[in-house]
Phi, psi and omega in degrees: 000320184293326180292320179293321176300320179294318180295318180295316182297317178292325178292322177293321177297318179293320176298318180293323177293320178297317182293322178297317180295320178295320179296321177294322176295317176298319176296319181293320181292319181294332178287325183281315184261137175287170176300154187302315182300316180295321180295313180297318179296317181297319180295319178299314179294322177297319176296317182296310179290329175296317178293322179296315181295320177297320178295313180295318179299317181292324177297314180295320180297313179294317179301320181294316180287328176294320178295318182294317178294326176294324179288329179269357180068027176276337187295316176298325180295315183295319179299320178294320180299313180295323178296315180299320180295317181291325179295315179297321178293325180289324182272354182294127179292140180253000000 
């Protein structure tokens, strides 16, 4: 009986040590990561503003090259090429 009591007592001590370590780990993780709702809201805003920034950046990029091609007079030439391609595709026998 005494041997079983010692084993139970040592097992209970190990369990309490493990539970204390788990509590410390949980506390450390909760200090590192914000609550889930806050994390989701911040991620949503990052995605929203990232997409908005990419859209504005692409618009400025396209406008710059359209302006540049217009100054070099390449845009009408490119437009004629696209028009010619579309006309050829329309008249192509099927």
